[in-house]
C-alpha positions as CSV (number, residue, x, y, z in Angstrom):
1,M,-26.7,-8.0,2.4
2,T,-25.8,-10.9,-0.2
3,M,-28.2,-10.2,-2.8
4,P,-26.5,-7.8,-4.7
5,L,-23.2,-9.9,-4.7
6,L,-25.6,-13.1,-5.9
7,A,-27.1,-11.0,-8.7
8,D,-23.8,-10.5,-10.5
9,P,-24.3,-11.3,-13.8
10,A,-20.5,-12.5,-14.2
11,L,-20.9,-14.7,-11.2
12,R,-24.4,-16.0,-12.2
13,R,-22.5,-17.2,-15.7
14,L,-19.8,-18.7,-13.5
15,W,-22.3,-20.6,-11.2
16,Q,-24.1,-22.0,-14.3
17,A,-20.8,-23.4,-15.3
18,L,-19.9,-24.3,-12.0
19,P,-23.0,-25.0,-9.9
20,E,-20.7,-26.5,-7.1
21,A,-18.1,-23.2,-7.0
22,R,-18.3,-21.0,-3.7
23,I,-16.9,-17.8,-3.4
24,V,-14.0,-17.8,-0.5
25,G,-11.7,-15.9,1.5
26,G,-11.6,-12.3,1.7
27,A,-14.9,-11.4,-0.5
28,V,-16.8,-13.6,2.0
29,R,-15.1,-11.6,4.7
30,D,-15.9,-8.1,3.5
31,L,-19.3,-8.8,2.4
32,I,-20.0,-9.9,6.3
33,A,-18.3,-7.0,7.6
34,D,-19.6,-4.4,4.9
35,H,-16.5,-3.4,3.5
36,P,-16.1,-2.8,-0.1
37,I,-15.0,-6.0,-2.2
38,T,-12.4,-5.6,-4.5
39,D,-11.7,-9.0,-5.7
40,I,-13.8,-12.4,-6.0
41,D,-12.3,-15.6,-6.0
42,L,-14.1,-18.9,-6.0
43,A,-12.9,-22.7,-4.8
44,V,-14.5,-25.5,-6.6
45,P,-14.4,-29.4,-5.6
46,L,-13.3,-30.6,-9.0
47,P,-9.5,-30.8,-10.8
48,P,-8.6,-27.8,-12.8
49,E,-8.6,-29.9,-15.7
50,T,-12.8,-30.3,-15.4
51,V,-12.8,-26.9,-14.4
52,Q,-11.3,-25.7,-17.8
53,T,-13.5,-27.9,-19.7
54,R,-16.5,-26.7,-18.0
55,L,-15.7,-23.0,-18.3
56,A,-14.6,-23.5,-22.4
57,A,-18.1,-25.3,-22.9
58,A,-19.5,-22.1,-21.3
59,A,-17.5,-19.9,-23.8
60,I,-15.6,-18.3,-20.9
61,R,-12.2,-17.7,-21.7
62,T,-9.6,-18.8,-19.1
63,I,-6.1,-18.0,-18.2
64,P,-3.7,-20.8,-16.4
65,T,-2.4,-18.4,-13.8
66,G,-1.4,-21.5,-11.5
67,L,-2.5,-24.6,-12.8
68,D,0.0,-26.7,-10.6
69,H,-1.6,-25.3,-7.6
70,G,-5.2,-25.7,-9.2
71,T,-5.6,-22.0,-10.1
72,L,-6.8,-20.4,-13.0
73,T,-8.5,-17.1,-13.9
74,A,-11.9,-16.8,-15.5
75,L,-12.3,-13.4,-17.7
76,I,-15.7,-12.2,-18.0
77,G,-16.9,-8.6,-19.4
78,G,-13.0,-7.5,-18.3
79,R,-13.1,-8.9,-14.9
80,G,-10.8,-11.6,-13.6
81,F,-12.4,-14.3,-11.3
82,E,-9.5,-16.9,-9.6
83,I,-10.8,-20.1,-9.4
84,T,-8.8,-22.8,-7.4
85,S,-9.6,-26.3,-6.7
86,L,-9.9,-27.3,-3.1
87,R,-6.5,-28.6,-1.9
88,R,-4.9,-30.2,0.7
89,D,-1.0,-29.5,1.9
90,I,1.3,-32.4,1.4
91,A,4.6,-30.8,2.3
92,T,5.3,-27.1,3.2
93,D,8.6,-25.5,3.3
94,G,7.7,-22.2,4.7
95,R,6.8,-20.5,2.2
96,H,5.3,-22.7,-0.6
97,A,3.1,-26.0,-0.5
98,T,3.0,-29.0,-2.5
99,V,-0.7,-29.6,-2.8
100,A,-3.2,-32.6,-3.7
101,F,-6.6,-32.0,-4.7
102,T,-9.7,-32.7,-2.9
103,D,-13.3,-32.6,-3.1
104,D,-13.8,-31.8,0.9
105,W,-14.3,-28.1,1.9
106,Q,-13.5,-28.4,5.4
107,T,-9.7,-29.8,4.6
108,D,-9.2,-27.0,2.4
109,A,-10.6,-24.5,4.7
110,A,-8.1,-26.0,7.3
111,R,-5.2,-25.2,5.2
112,R,-6.1,-21.3,5.4
113,D,-4.5,-18.8,7.5
114,F,-7.0,-17.1,9.6
115,T,-10.4,-17.9,10.5
116,I,-11.9,-15.0,9.4
117,N,-10.5,-15.9,5.8
118,A,-11.6,-19.5,6.0
119,M,-15.3,-19.1,5.2
120,S,-17.2,-19.9,2.1
121,M,-20.4,-18.7,0.6
122,D,-22.5,-21.1,-2.1
123,R,-24.7,-19.6,-5.3
124,A,-28.0,-19.6,-2.6
125,G,-26.0,-17.2,-0.5
126,H,-25.4,-19.7,2.3
127,I,-22.1,-19.1,4.4
128,H,-20.2,-22.0,5.2
129,D,-17.9,-21.5,8.4
130,Y,-16.0,-24.4,10.2
131,F,-13.9,-22.6,12.5
132,Q,-16.1,-19.7,13.9
133,G,-14.6,-17.1,11.4
134,R,-18.2,-15.0,11.9
135,I,-17.9,-15.0,15.6
136,D,-14.2,-14.0,15.5
137,L,-15.1,-11.0,12.8
138,A,-17.9,-9.8,15.0
139,A,-15.5,-9.7,17.8
140,G,-12.8,-8.3,16.0
141,R,-10.9,-11.1,16.6
142,V,-7.7,-12.2,14.4
143,R,-7.0,-15.8,15.0
144,F,-5.1,-18.5,13.3
145,V,-7.4,-21.6,12.2
146,G,-6.0,-24.6,14.4
147,I,-2.4,-24.3,15.6
148,A,-0.9,-20.9,15.1
149,A,2.6,-22.2,15.2
150,A,1.8,-24.9,12.4
151,R,0.0,-22.2,10.2
152,I,3.4,-19.8,10.5
153,T,5.6,-22.6,9.9
154,E,4.0,-23.6,7.0
155,D,4.1,-20.0,5.4
156,Y,5.9,-17.3,7.4
157,L,4.4,-14.6,5.4
158,R,1.3,-15.3,7.6
159,I,3.1,-13.3,10.5
160,L,2.8,-10.0,8.6
161,R,-0.5,-11.0,7.0
162,F,-1.5,-11.5,10.6
163,F,-0.5,-7.9,11.5
164,R,-2.2,-6.6,8.4
165,F,-5.6,-8.0,9.1
166,F,-5.2,-6.9,13.2
167,A,-4.7,-3.2,11.6
168,R,-7.9,-3.8,9.6
169,Y,-10.4,-5.7,11.6
170,A,-8.8,-5.9,15.2
171,Q,-11.3,-4.8,17.8
172,S,-9.7,-7.0,20.9
173,P,-6.7,-7.6,22.1
174,P,-4.4,-9.6,20.4
175,D,-4.5,-13.6,20.4
176,P,-2.0,-14.9,23.0
177,D,-1.3,-18.1,21.0
178,A,-0.6,-16.3,17.8
179,I,1.6,-13.5,19.5
180,A,3.5,-16.5,21.0
181,A,3.8,-18.4,18.2
182,I,5.1,-14.9,16.2
183,Q,7.4,-14.6,18.7
184,T,8.9,-17.9,18.4
185,H,8.9,-18.0,15.0
186,R,9.7,-14.9,13.8
187,E,13.1,-15.5,12.4
188,G,11.5,-17.4,9.7
189,L,10.8,-13.9,8.2
190,A,14.5,-13.7,6.8
191,R,13.3,-16.6,3.9
192,L,10.5,-14.0,2.4
193,S,11.4,-12.1,-0.5
194,P,12.2,-8.4,0.1
195,E,9.4,-7.6,-2.4
196,R,6.6,-9.6,-0.4
197,V,7.7,-8.0,3.0
198,W,7.7,-4.2,1.4
199,S,3.9,-5.4,-0.2
200,E,2.6,-6.3,3.5
201,L,4.1,-3.5,5.1
202,K,2.5,-1.2,2.7
203,R,-1.0,-2.9,3.2
204,I,-0.4,-2.6,7.0
205,L,0.4,1.1,6.6
206,A,-2.4,1.7,4.6
207,A,-5.2,0.6,7.1
208,A,-7.3,3.5,8.8
209,N,-5.6,3.3,11.9
210,P,-2.3,1.1,11.8
211,I,-0.7,2.8,15.2
212,T,-1.9,-0.7,17.4
213,A,-0.3,-3.1,14.5
214,L,2.7,-1.2,14.3
215,T,3.3,-1.0,18.1
216,L,2.7,-4.7,18.6
217,M,5.1,-5.2,15.6
218,E,7.7,-3.3,17.6
219,Q,7.1,-5.3,20.8
220,T,7.1,-8.5,19.4
221,G,10.2,-7.8,17.8
222,I,8.9,-7.8,14.1
223,L,9.9,-4.3,13.2
224,P,13.4,-4.3,13.6
225,L,13.4,-7.4,11.8
226,I,12.0,-6.2,8.9
227,L,13.5,-2.5,9.1
228,P,16.7,-3.3,10.7
229,H,18.3,0.0,9.7
230,G,15.9,1.9,12.3
231,T,12.5,3.2,12.8
232,D,11.1,6.0,14.6
233,L,7.8,4.8,15.8
234,P,6.9,7.9,17.8
235,A,7.1,10.1,14.8
236,A,4.8,7.8,12.9
237,R,2.3,7.4,15.4
238,T,2.0,11.1,16.0
239,A,1.3,11.9,12.4
240,I,-1.0,9.2,11.9
241,A,-3.0,10.3,14.9
242,H,-3.0,13.8,13.5
243,G,-4.3,12.4,10.5
244,L,-1.5,11.4,8.0
245,S,-3.2,8.9,5.5
246,H,-0.7,8.0,2.7
247,P,0.9,5.0,3.1
248,L,4.6,5.9,1.8
249,A,4.4,9.1,3.9
250,R,3.5,7.1,6.8
251,F,6.6,5.0,6.0
252,A,9.0,8.2,5.5
253,L,8.3,9.1,9.3
254,L,8.2,5.5,10.4
255,N,11.8,4.8,8.7
256,A,14.9,6.1,10.5
257,G,17.3,4.6,8.3
258,P,19.5,5.8,5.2
259,I,16.9,6.0,2.3
260,D,18.8,4.5,-0.4
261,Q,19.9,1.3,1.6
262,V,16.4,0.7,3.1
263,A,15.0,1.4,-0.3
264,A,17.3,-1.1,-1.7
265,A,16.9,-3.7,1.2
266,L,13.0,-3.7,0.6
267,R,13.4,-3.2,-3.3
268,L,11.4,-0.2,-3.4
269,S,10.2,1.4,-7.0
270,D,12.3,4.6,-8.0
271,A,8.9,6.3,-7.9
272,E,8.8,5.3,-4.2
273,R,12.5,6.1,-3.4
274,T,12.2,9.2,-4.8
275,S,9.1,10.4,-2.8
276,L,10.9,9.3,0.2
277,H,13.6,11.5,-0.4
278,Q,11.3,14.5,-1.1
279,I,9.9,14.0,2.3
280,Q,13.1,13.6,3.9
281,A,14.1,16.8,2.1
282,A,11.0,18.8,2.8
283,P,11.1,21.3,5.8
284,T,8.7,20.8,8.9
285,L,6.6,24.1,8.4
286,P,5.1,25.5,11.4
287,P,1.2,26.1,11.9
288,D,1.8,29.9,11.8
289,A,3.6,29.8,8.7
290,D,3.1,32.8,6.5
291,D,2.5,33.0,2.8
292,F,6.1,34.0,2.4
293,A,7.3,30.8,4.0
294,L,4.6,28.7,2.1
295,R,5.5,30.2,-1.2
296,T,9.2,29.7,-0.7
297,A,8.5,26.1,0.5
298,L,6.4,25.2,-2.5
299,A,8.8,26.6,-4.9
300,N,11.5,24.4,-3.6
301,H,9.8,21.5,-2.6
302,D,6.8,18.7,-3.7
303,R,3.5,20.0,-2.1
304,A,2.8,16.0,-1.1
305,A,6.2,16.1,0.9
306,L,5.3,19.5,2.6
307,R,1.9,18.3,3.4
308,A,3.5,15.0,5.0
309,N,5.8,16.8,7.2
310,T,3.0,19.0,8.8
311,Y,1.6,15.9,10.7
312,H,4.5,16.1,13.4
313,A,2.3,18.4,15.5
314,P,-1.4,19.5,16.3
315,G,-3.1,22.3,15.0
316,A,-1.9,22.1,11.3
317,D,-5.4,21.6,9.5
318,G,-5.3,25.1,8.6
319,L,-1.7,25.2,7.1
320,R,-2.6,21.9,5.0
321,A,-5.6,23.9,3.8
322,R,-3.3,27.0,3.1
323,L,-0.9,24.7,1.1
324,D,-3.5,22.9,-0.7
325,A,-5.3,26.4,-1.8
326,M,-1.7,28.3,-2.7
327,P,-0.9,28.1,-6.5
328,Q,2.6,26.6,-7.2
329,P,5.1,29.2,-7.5
330,E,6.7,29.2,-11.1
331,F,10.4,30.7,-11.6
332,P,9.4,33.1,-14.8
333,L,12.7,32.4,-16.6
334,R,14.3,29.3,-18.6
335,G,17.7,28.8,-20.1
336,A,16.1,30.0,-23.6
337,D,15.6,33.6,-21.9
338,L,19.4,34.0,-21.8
339,I,20.1,32.4,-25.2
340,A,17.4,35.2,-26.6
341,L,19.6,37.9,-25.2
342,G,22.7,36.4,-26.8
343,I,24.5,34.6,-24.4
344,P,25.8,31.2,-25.6
345,P,25.0,28.3,-23.8
346,G,27.4,27.1,-21.1
347,P,27.9,27.3,-17.3
348,A,27.5,31.2,-17.3
349,I,23.6,30.3,-18.1
350,G,23.0,28.2,-15.1
351,A,25.0,30.5,-12.9
352,A,23.0,33.5,-14.0
353,L,19.7,32.0,-13.7
354,N,20.2,30.7,-10.3
355,H,21.6,34.2,-8.9
356,V,18.3,35.6,-10.4
357,R,16.1,32.8,-9.0
358,Q,17.5,33.2,-5.4
359,N,16.6,37.0,-5.6
360,W,13.1,35.8,-6.5
361,L,12.9,33.4,-3.4
362,A,14.0,36.3,-1.5
363,T,11.1,38.4,-2.3
364,G,8.5,35.6,-1.8
365,C,8.4,34.4,-5.3
366,T,6.2,37.5,-6.3
367,A,8.9,39.1,-8.9
368,D,7.3,38.5,-12.3
369,R,8.7,38.0,-15.7
370,T,9.7,41.2,-16.4
371,A,11.4,42.1,-13.2
372,C,13.4,38.9,-13.5
373,L,14.7,39.7,-17.0
374,A,15.8,42.9,-15.7
375,Q,17.8,41.8,-13.1
376,L,19.1,39.0,-15.5
377,A,20.1,41.8,-18.1
378,A,21.9,43.6,-14.9
379,I,23.8,40.6,-14.1
380,L,24.9,40.0,-17.6
381,D,25.6,43.7,-18.4
382,Q,23.0,43.8,-21.3
383,P,20.8,46.1,-22.2
384,R,17.6,46.4,-20.2
385,P,14.6,44.7,-21.7
386,T,11.9,46.8,-22.8
387,K,9.2,44.3,-23.0
388,A,8.8,40.4,-21.6
């Protein structure tokens, strides 16, 4: 299981320069769980200045991404590897920590959030596990390192991270100490930036099946805190159970508040806000909708938005397949067609085009360019066109 990772040429270069380094955190967790590994982070029992000197001597370029906290990024073959000096916390404020560097691996592991994230792996492939993370991972248990309340008050983002990892890994009931601490300290979420809240919520919604985690978030009072404009958990639960997988589409059904207010509160991007509006505006097509209804809906709405709204009820697999297979109807006229008929630019062009488009929609989007031009000429009292 570890051999392909240990044979990674980039890692081998790093270990030649920093033989004391270990892979830490998510890469170790996902390696053990046989999940895809995306980012590889390392830790080292050396101060950052020594790390920089060693990597420079090995002709490895570095970026000082967070030197105050002992972190730099090594660049090898277009890939980035975060390397962080081992740390111990001197003071925390609920989001950030003042740290000192150490050479003690267990001290560094003790300041991490969950047992499944506190493991490390050395260059020989040996897993160092000080808090039974491997046992918890096998049991599908998300458990804070040490005292749950202490870990949360160090960084309130860990409340949302708990639900993210619970959504991805949980196979057991939630740890009661974790739930008690979350409920006691949930008001600390107000100290987080909206961007971080939205980032974690998207990751929760991206899990294969986040229903249990979302339900637990509602039961613990977390969901109302981060989405105070209202939620519709039953709608999201039904859609996810019937196969809706896109995180933003899941959020569109979970959110029951005004889109613009929610988007502003969570600092969504313009593209995300637009997608939410499109999903809200799209109709919910019945599973037995005919081709006429599908063509009309596709002419007026985004295909992805229509698909998102087919997950409210069972039996819509065939409908989604037909939506995917149906060509996008394209209204065959443009403003330039009216100008070519001698109509000067102005409000009349838009009104005439809209009239013809409504007739085109009424035919199930089947009228071709010649037929639409003929309708346009009749509306404008122009000679009937002889060709398209």
